[in-house]
C-alpha positions as a LaTeX table, in Angstrom:
\begin{tabular}{lrrr}
\hline
Residue & $x$ (\AA) & $y$ (\AA) & $z$ (\AA) \\
\hline
Unk1 & $-35.99$ & 9.66 & $-68.60$ \\
Unk2 & $-34.46$ & 6.56 & $-70.06$ \\
Unk3 & $-31.63$ & 4.83 & $-68.20$ \\
Unk4 & $-30.06$ & 1.43 & $-67.73$ \\
Unk5 & $-29.25$ & $-0.34$ & $-64.42$ \\
Unk6 & $-25.97$ & $-2.38$ & $-64.63$ \\
Unk7 & $-25.07$ & $-5.10$ & $-62.18$ \\
Unk8 & $-22.11$ & $-7.46$ & $-62.01$ \\
Unk9 & $-22.60$ & $-10.68$ & $-60.05$ \\
Unk10 & $-20.98$ & $-13.94$ & $-58.96$ \\
Unk11 & $-23.23$ & $-16.10$ & $-56.78$ \\
Unk12 & $-25.38$ & $-14.20$ & $-54.26$ \\
Unk13 & $-28.61$ & $-14.89$ & $-56.13$ \\
Unk14 & $-30.62$ & $-13.89$ & $-53.03$ \\
Unk15 & $-28.83$ & $-10.50$ & $-52.92$ \\
Unk16 & $-29.39$ & $-10.00$ & $-56.66$ \\
Unk17 & $-33.15$ & $-10.80$ & $-56.25$ \\
Unk18 & $-33.50$ & $-8.16$ & $-53.48$ \\
Unk19 & $-31.68$ & $-5.65$ & $-55.68$ \\
Unk20 & $-34.18$ & $-6.37$ & $-58.50$ \\
Unk21 & $-37.02$ & $-6.08$ & $-56.01$ \\
Unk22 & $-35.71$ & $-2.54$ & $-55.14$ \\
Unk23 & $-35.32$ & $-1.53$ & $-58.76$ \\
Unk24 & $-38.85$ & $-2.77$ & $-59.61$ \\
Unk25 & $-40.50$ & $-0.78$ & $-56.82$ \\
Unk26 & $-38.50$ & 2.46 & $-57.59$ \\
Unk27 & $-40.34$ & 5.68 & $-58.33$ \\
Unk28 & $-38.28$ & 5.84 & $-61.59$ \\
Unk29 & $-37.82$ & 2.50 & $-63.37$ \\
Unk30 & $-35.14$ & 1.76 & $-65.93$ \\
Unk31 & $-35.81$ & 0.57 & $-69.50$ \\
Unk32 & $-33.56$ & $-2.42$ & $-68.84$ \\
Unk33 & $-31.48$ & $-4.18$ & $-66.28$ \\
Unk34 & $-28.18$ & $-5.58$ & $-67.48$ \\
Unk35 & $-26.59$ & $-8.39$ & $-65.34$ \\
Unk36 & $-23.12$ & $-9.66$ & $-66.11$ \\
Unk37 & $-22.38$ & $-12.94$ & $-64.40$ \\
Unk38 & $-18.64$ & $-13.32$ & $-63.81$ \\
Unk39 & $-17.33$ & $-16.87$ & $-63.95$ \\
Unk40 & $-20.77$ & $-18.11$ & $-63.03$ \\
Unk41 & $-22.10$ & $-20.18$ & $-65.94$ \\
Unk42 & $-25.09$ & $-21.59$ & $-64.13$ \\
Unk43 & $-26.42$ & $-18.96$ & $-61.80$ \\
Unk44 & $-29.55$ & $-19.47$ & $-59.81$ \\
Unk45 & $-32.68$ & $-17.97$ & $-61.54$ \\
Unk46 & $-34.03$ & $-14.58$ & $-60.52$ \\
Unk47 & $-37.35$ & $-12.94$ & $-61.38$ \\
Unk48 & $-37.77$ & $-9.50$ & $-62.81$ \\
Unk49 & $-40.69$ & $-7.72$ & $-64.48$ \\
Unk50 & $-38.34$ & $-5.29$ & $-66.33$ \\
Unk51 & $-36.44$ & $-6.25$ & $-69.45$ \\
Unk52 & $-33.49$ & $-8.29$ & $-68.23$ \\
Unk53 & $-30.32$ & $-8.63$ & $-70.32$ \\
Unk54 & $-27.80$ & $-11.24$ & $-69.18$ \\
Unk55 & $-24.18$ & $-11.64$ & $-70.10$ \\
Unk56 & $-21.98$ & $-14.56$ & $-69.11$ \\
Unk57 & $-18.36$ & $-13.49$ & $-68.78$ \\
Unk58 & $-15.78$ & $-16.20$ & $-68.06$ \\
Unk59 & $-12.45$ & $-15.37$ & $-66.44$ \\
Unk60 & $-9.40$ & $-15.37$ & $-68.71$ \\
Unk61 & $-6.41$ & $-17.58$ & $-67.93$ \\
Unk62 & $-4.19$ & $-14.62$ & $-67.01$ \\
Unk63 & $-6.74$ & $-12.95$ & $-64.69$ \\
Unk64 & $-6.45$ & $-12.92$ & $-60.94$ \\
Unk65 & $-9.70$ & $-13.16$ & $-59.19$ \\
Unk66 & $-13.01$ & $-12.06$ & $-60.71$ \\
Unk67 & $-12.94$ & $-9.78$ & $-63.83$ \\
Unk68 & $-14.62$ & $-6.79$ & $-62.06$ \\
Unk69 & $-13.43$ & $-4.09$ & $-64.40$ \\
Unk70 & $-14.03$ & $-6.10$ & $-67.62$ \\
Unk71 & $-17.55$ & $-7.05$ & $-66.43$ \\
Unk72 & $-18.45$ & $-3.39$ & $-65.70$ \\
Unk73 & $-17.15$ & $-2.36$ & $-69.10$ \\
Unk74 & $-19.04$ & $-5.17$ & $-70.83$ \\
Unk75 & $-22.31$ & $-4.08$ & $-69.10$ \\
Unk76 & $-21.84$ & $-0.50$ & $-70.23$ \\
Unk77 & $-20.98$ & $-1.58$ & $-73.81$ \\
Unk78 & $-24.26$ & $-3.31$ & $-74.39$ \\
Unk79 & $-26.48$ & $-0.94$ & $-72.43$ \\
Unk80 & $-29.10$ & 0.75 & $-74.62$ \\
Unk81 & $-29.33$ & 3.99 & $-72.66$ \\
Unk82 & $-27.32$ & 7.14 & $-72.50$ \\
Unk83 & $-27.61$ & 7.23 & $-68.68$ \\
Unk84 & $-26.07$ & 4.36 & $-66.73$ \\
Unk85 & $-26.63$ & 3.45 & $-63.13$ \\
Unk86 & $-24.14$ & 0.92 & $-61.72$ \\
Unk87 & $-25.33$ & $-1.03$ & $-58.66$ \\
Unk88 & $-23.26$ & $-3.51$ & $-56.68$ \\
Unk89 & $-25.06$ & $-6.84$ & $-56.39$ \\
Unk90 & $-25.33$ & $-6.30$ & $-52.71$ \\
Unk91 & $-27.28$ & $-3.08$ & $-52.98$ \\
Unk92 & $-31.00$ & $-2.39$ & $-52.69$ \\
Unk93 & $-31.91$ & 1.10 & $-53.95$ \\
Unk94 & $-34.40$ & 3.07 & $-51.80$ \\
Unk95 & $-37.57$ & 3.94 & $-53.73$ \\
Unk96 & $-36.51$ & 7.49 & $-54.73$ \\
Unk97 & $-32.76$ & 6.69 & $-55.10$ \\
Unk98 & $-32.64$ & 6.12 & $-58.85$ \\
Unk99 & $-34.65$ & 9.32 & $-59.51$ \\
Unk100 & $-32.35$ & 11.24 & $-57.21$ \\
Unk101 & $-29.21$ & 9.91 & $-58.86$ \\
Unk102 & $-30.52$ & 10.89 & $-62.35$ \\
Unk103 & $-31.56$ & 14.38 & $-61.14$ \\
Unk104 & $-28.15$ & 14.91 & $-59.73$ \\
Unk105 & $-26.52$ & 13.61 & $-62.93$ \\
Unk106 & $-28.60$ & 16.07 & $-65.01$ \\
Unk107 & $-27.49$ & 18.93 & $-62.79$ \\
Unk108 & $-23.85$ & 18.15 & $-62.15$ \\
Unk109 & $-22.73$ & 15.68 & $-64.77$ \\
Unk110 & $-19.53$ & 13.63 & $-64.04$ \\
Unk111 & $-19.79$ & 10.76 & $-61.45$ \\
Unk112 & $-22.74$ & 10.80 & $-59.08$ \\
Unk113 & $-22.39$ & 8.38 & $-56.23$ \\
Unk114 & $-25.20$ & 7.13 & $-54.04$ \\
Unk115 & $-25.15$ & 7.18 & $-50.22$ \\
Unk116 & $-24.65$ & 3.61 & $-48.90$ \\
Unk117 & $-26.28$ & 2.39 & $-45.66$ \\
Unk118 & $-24.95$ & $-0.96$ & $-44.34$ \\
Unk119 & $-27.27$ & $-3.61$ & $-42.94$ \\
Unk120 & $-26.02$ & $-4.84$ & $-39.59$ \\
Unk121 & $-27.10$ & $-8.50$ & $-40.25$ \\
Unk122 & $-28.44$ & $-10.62$ & $-43.03$ \\
Unk123 & $-32.08$ & $-10.10$ & $-43.93$ \\
Unk124 & $-34.56$ & $-12.86$ & $-43.07$ \\
Unk125 & $-36.18$ & $-14.87$ & $-45.83$ \\
Unk126 & $-39.41$ & $-13.44$ & $-47.35$ \\
Unk127 & $-40.30$ & $-10.27$ & $-49.17$ \\
Unk128 & $-37.74$ & $-7.50$ & $-49.35$ \\
Unk129 & $-38.47$ & $-5.08$ & $-46.49$ \\
Unk130 & $-39.65$ & $-1.54$ & $-47.16$ \\
Unk131 & $-37.28$ & 1.41 & $-46.99$ \\
Unk132 & $-38.27$ & 2.39 & $-43.48$ \\
Unk133 & $-37.43$ & $-1.03$ & $-42.16$ \\
Unk134 & $-34.22$ & $-1.20$ & $-44.03$ \\
Unk135 & $-33.22$ & 2.21 & $-42.60$ \\
Unk136 & $-33.88$ & 0.90 & $-39.10$ \\
Unk137 & $-31.70$ & $-2.11$ & $-39.71$ \\
Unk138 & $-28.76$ & $-0.26$ & $-41.26$ \\
Unk139 & $-25.98$ & 2.18 & $-40.39$ \\
Unk140 & $-24.12$ & 4.88 & $-42.28$ \\
Unk141 & $-20.41$ & 4.50 & $-43.04$ \\
Unk142 & $-18.31$ & 6.58 & $-40.69$ \\
Unk143 & $-15.78$ & 7.56 & $-43.45$ \\
Unk144 & $-18.45$ & 9.34 & $-45.42$ \\
Unk145 & $-19.93$ & 11.53 & $-42.61$ \\
Unk146 & $-18.08$ & 14.71 & $-43.58$ \\
Unk147 & $-18.48$ & 14.50 & $-47.37$ \\
Unk148 & $-20.37$ & 17.40 & $-49.10$ \\
Unk149 & $-23.79$ & 16.37 & $-50.28$ \\
Unk150 & $-25.45$ & 17.00 & $-53.61$ \\
Unk151 & $-22.82$ & 19.31 & $-54.89$ \\
Unk152 & $-20.01$ & 18.70 & $-57.30$ \\
Unk153 & $-16.67$ & 18.49 & $-55.58$ \\
Unk154 & $-13.03$ & 17.19 & $-55.96$ \\
Unk155 & $-13.01$ & 14.35 & $-53.37$ \\
Unk156 & $-12.47$ & 11.72 & $-56.07$ \\
Unk157 & $-10.47$ & 9.55 & $-53.70$ \\
Unk158 & $-13.76$ & 8.87 & $-51.79$ \\
Unk159 & $-15.58$ & 7.46 & $-54.85$ \\
Unk160 & $-16.74$ & 3.85 & $-54.58$ \\
Unk161 & $-18.40$ & 2.00 & $-57.48$ \\
Unk162 & $-21.03$ & 0.20 & $-55.44$ \\
Unk163 & $-23.67$ & 2.68 & $-56.64$ \\
Unk164 & $-23.23$ & 5.46 & $-59.09$ \\
Unk165 & $-24.62$ & 7.18 & $-62.17$ \\
Unk166 & $-22.74$ & 8.43 & $-65.22$ \\
Unk167 & $-23.50$ & 9.36 & $-68.86$ \\
Unk168 & $-22.49$ & 6.65 & $-71.30$ \\
Unk169 & $-20.52$ & 9.07 & $-73.42$ \\
Unk170 & $-18.47$ & 10.04 & $-70.38$ \\
Unk171 & $-17.92$ & 6.41 & $-69.40$ \\
Unk172 & $-16.61$ & 5.76 & $-72.93$ \\
Unk173 & $-14.47$ & 8.87 & $-72.88$ \\
Unk174 & $-12.79$ & 7.61 & $-69.65$ \\
Unk175 & $-12.14$ & 4.26 & $-71.27$ \\
Unk176 & $-14.25$ & 2.46 & $-68.61$ \\
Unk177 & $-12.56$ & 0.73 & $-65.69$ \\
Unk178 & $-8.93$ & $-0.13$ & $-66.19$ \\
Unk179 & $-8.41$ & $-3.90$ & $-66.77$ \\
Unk180 & $-4.85$ & $-3.52$ & $-65.71$ \\
Unk181 & $-5.90$ & $-4.25$ & $-62.11$ \\
Unk182 & $-6.43$ & $-7.84$ & $-61.03$ \\
Unk183 & $-9.06$ & $-9.03$ & $-58.58$ \\
Unk184 & $-9.79$ & $-6.71$ & $-55.69$ \\
Unk185 & $-8.67$ & $-3.23$ & $-54.85$ \\
Unk186 & $-7.65$ & 0.01 & $-56.52$ \\
Unk187 & $-9.77$ & 0.07 & $-59.66$ \\
Unk188 & $-12.43$ & 2.34 & $-58.21$ \\
Unk189 & $-10.01$ & 5.09 & $-57.23$ \\
Unk190 & $-8.15$ & 4.68 & $-60.58$ \\
Unk191 & $-11.49$ & 5.25 & $-62.34$ \\
Unk192 & $-12.21$ & 8.33 & $-60.22$ \\
Unk193 & $-8.79$ & 9.92 & $-60.74$ \\
Unk194 & $-9.08$ & 9.28 & $-64.46$ \\
Unk195 & $-12.37$ & 11.26 & $-64.29$ \\
Unk196 & $-10.71$ & 14.11 & $-62.38$ \\
Unk197 & $-7.89$ & 14.17 & $-64.97$ \\
Unk198 & $-10.59$ & 14.48 & $-67.67$ \\
Unk199 & $-12.29$ & 17.38 & $-65.89$ \\
Unk200 & $-15.28$ & 15.41 & $-64.50$ \\
Unk201 & $-16.31$ & 16.24 & $-60.94$ \\
Unk202 & $-17.77$ & 13.76 & $-58.47$ \\
Unk203 & $-21.02$ & 14.40 & $-56.61$ \\
Unk204 & $-21.96$ & 12.54 & $-53.44$ \\
Unk205 & $-25.78$ & 12.28 & $-53.73$ \\
Unk206 & $-28.05$ & 11.76 & $-50.75$ \\
Unk207 & $-29.76$ & 9.00 & $-52.74$ \\
Unk208 & $-29.77$ & 5.93 & $-50.41$ \\
Unk209 & $-28.80$ & 2.46 & $-51.31$ \\
Unk210 & $-28.96$ & $-0.29$ & $-48.65$ \\
Unk211 & $-25.94$ & $-2.58$ & $-48.69$ \\
Unk212 & $-26.87$ & $-6.12$ & $-47.79$ \\
Unk213 & $-24.89$ & $-7.78$ & $-45.12$ \\
Unk214 & $-22.11$ & $-10.22$ & $-45.84$ \\
Unk215 & $-19.01$ & $-11.08$ & $-43.83$ \\
Unk216 & $-15.83$ & $-9.13$ & $-44.41$ \\
Unk217 & $-12.15$ & $-9.40$ & $-43.57$ \\
Unk218 & $-10.55$ & $-6.58$ & $-41.55$ \\
Unk219 & $-8.02$ & $-6.07$ & $-42.92$ \\
Unk220 & $-8.84$ & $-7.88$ & $-46.22$ \\
Unk221 & $-6.15$ & $-10.52$ & $-45.92$ \\
Unk222 & $-8.19$ & $-12.73$ & $-48.17$ \\
Unk223 & $-7.28$ & $-10.37$ & $-50.99$ \\
Unk224 & $-3.70$ & $-9.74$ & $-49.83$ \\
Unk225 & $-1.79$ & $-10.52$ & $-53.08$ \\
Unk226 & $-4.23$ & $-8.66$ & $-55.31$ \\
Unk227 & $-4.17$ & $-5.52$ & $-53.12$ \\
Unk228 & $-0.27$ & $-5.44$ & $-52.99$ \\
Unk229 & $-0.01$ & $-5.86$ & $-56.79$ \\
Unk230 & $-2.79$ & $-3.35$ & $-57.51$ \\
Unk231 & $-1.19$ & $-0.86$ & $-55.17$ \\
Unk232 & 1.98 & $-1.05$ & $-57.16$ \\
Unk233 & 0.21 & $-0.56$ & $-60.43$ \\
Unk234 & $-1.73$ & 2.38 & $-59.00$ \\
Unk235 & 1.54 & 4.02 & $-57.71$ \\
Unk236 & 3.08 & 3.70 & $-61.17$ \\
Unk237 & 0.15 & 5.37 & $-62.83$ \\
Unk238 & $-0.65$ & 8.11 & $-60.33$ \\
Unk239 & 2.49 & 8.66 & $-58.22$ \\
Unk240 & 0.64 & 8.09 & $-54.90$ \\
Unk241 & $-0.24$ & 4.99 & $-52.88$ \\
Unk242 & $-3.91$ & 3.90 & $-52.68$ \\
Unk243 & $-5.42$ & 1.89 & $-49.90$ \\
Unk244 & $-3.00$ & 3.26 & $-47.38$ \\
Unk245 & $-4.98$ & 2.01 & $-44.35$ \\
Unk246 & $-4.86$ & $-1.57$ & $-45.62$ \\
Unk247 & $-1.14$ & $-1.32$ & $-46.47$ \\
Unk248 & $-0.42$ & 0.09 & $-43.01$ \\
Unk249 & $-2.32$ & $-2.98$ & $-41.53$ \\
Unk250 & $-0.28$ & $-5.34$ & $-43.66$ \\
Unk251 & 3.00 & $-3.73$ & $-42.56$ \\
Unk252 & 1.88 & $-3.89$ & $-38.88$ \\
Unk253 & 1.40 & $-7.62$ & $-39.30$ \\
Unk254 & 4.82 & $-8.00$ & $-40.76$ \\
Unk255 & 3.63 & $-8.99$ & $-44.18$ \\
Unk256 & 5.10 & $-6.17$ & $-46.22$ \\
Unk257 & 8.02 & $-3.69$ & $-46.28$ \\
Unk258 & 6.34 & $-0.41$ & $-47.24$ \\
Unk259 & 7.07 & 3.31 & $-46.87$ \\
Unk260 & 4.19 & 5.61 & $-47.65$ \\
Unk261 & 6.68 & 8.31 & $-48.68$ \\
Unk262 & 8.81 & 6.11 & $-50.92$ \\
Unk263 & 8.48 & 3.61 & $-53.76$ \\
Unk264 & 9.01 & 0.62 & $-51.59$ \\
Unk265 & 6.43 & $-2.12$ & $-51.46$ \\
Unk266 & 7.74 & $-5.61$ & $-50.95$ \\
Unk267 & 6.07 & $-8.81$ & $-49.73$ \\
Unk268 & 7.91 & $-10.27$ & $-46.81$ \\
Unk269 & 5.48 & $-13.16$ & $-46.34$ \\
Unk270 & 1.92 & $-14.08$ & $-47.12$ \\
Unk271 & $-0.74$ & $-14.27$ & $-44.38$ \\
Unk272 & $-1.34$ & $-17.67$ & $-42.87$ \\
Unk273 & $-4.68$ & $-19.44$ & $-42.96$ \\
Unk274 & $-5.03$ & $-18.68$ & $-39.24$ \\
Unk275 & $-4.41$ & $-14.97$ & $-39.72$ \\
Unk276 & $-7.01$ & $-14.80$ & $-42.48$ \\
Unk277 & $-9.53$ & $-16.59$ & $-40.31$ \\
Unk278 & $-8.81$ & $-14.22$ & $-37.45$ \\
Unk279 & $-9.50$ & $-11.27$ & $-39.76$ \\
Unk280 & $-13.00$ & $-12.54$ & $-40.58$ \\
Unk281 & $-15.66$ & $-10.18$ & $-39.28$ \\
Unk282 & $-19.46$ & $-10.01$ & $-39.12$ \\
Unk283 & $-19.44$ & $-6.21$ & $-38.71$ \\
Unk284 & $-21.62$ & $-4.26$ & $-41.30$ \\
Unk285 & $-18.45$ & $-3.04$ & $-43.12$ \\
\hline
\end{tabular}
């Protein structure tokens, strides 16, 4: 069964190498791996025994943050397979994960998302650990505990793009990821709701991908301006607010004027450097 693995990256060469290690030891290997480097003209080299296609994608002057949507679309555009598996650069697929994603895609079509497990701390240098060890070092995400497994459903709002499979023709029919969003936040849910509007279900597969540890911000004050702007765009497109938990946290900090039941979303002030530093966290997610 031919398929392509698509990855977008900026820095994190070590994470990318571990992703490639996971893909190379998979029970079902792709015919190619496409890596799109975003605003990263001289990335650190990686090794891969599979055909590796590389695209360098600079940011455009009007873009805020990294061109995530444009990079995913570029990867899909040059992929040579009808079946596409998108993997976040931080993810290591378990050995059977790619096979399981493709089996679910054949059965259910639509969007098929993998099951992420989050490593509690960075991996030590050396060979990429085996699945059993990665499972011991990782935890599931609490927000995904009650999702139906391996059956098509309508919980599109819970779709994340960090690991999923889709037919290339369906990706093209959806128009790819919307480039109207800048930087971080909102584009995943927009993509999923577009799929629902086009009659494509989402399936939450039990195929495991291990998410490599990196620090996070809780709430993501480091992406404050992007999240606010993207929330406004999303509201205009879909009539509902995305990322309500983050917006509620911003409101609690006195950063925004926002009413979940109204159209109001106004920046009162931007977070201070100190507030951003205080939000920094080493938790798994």
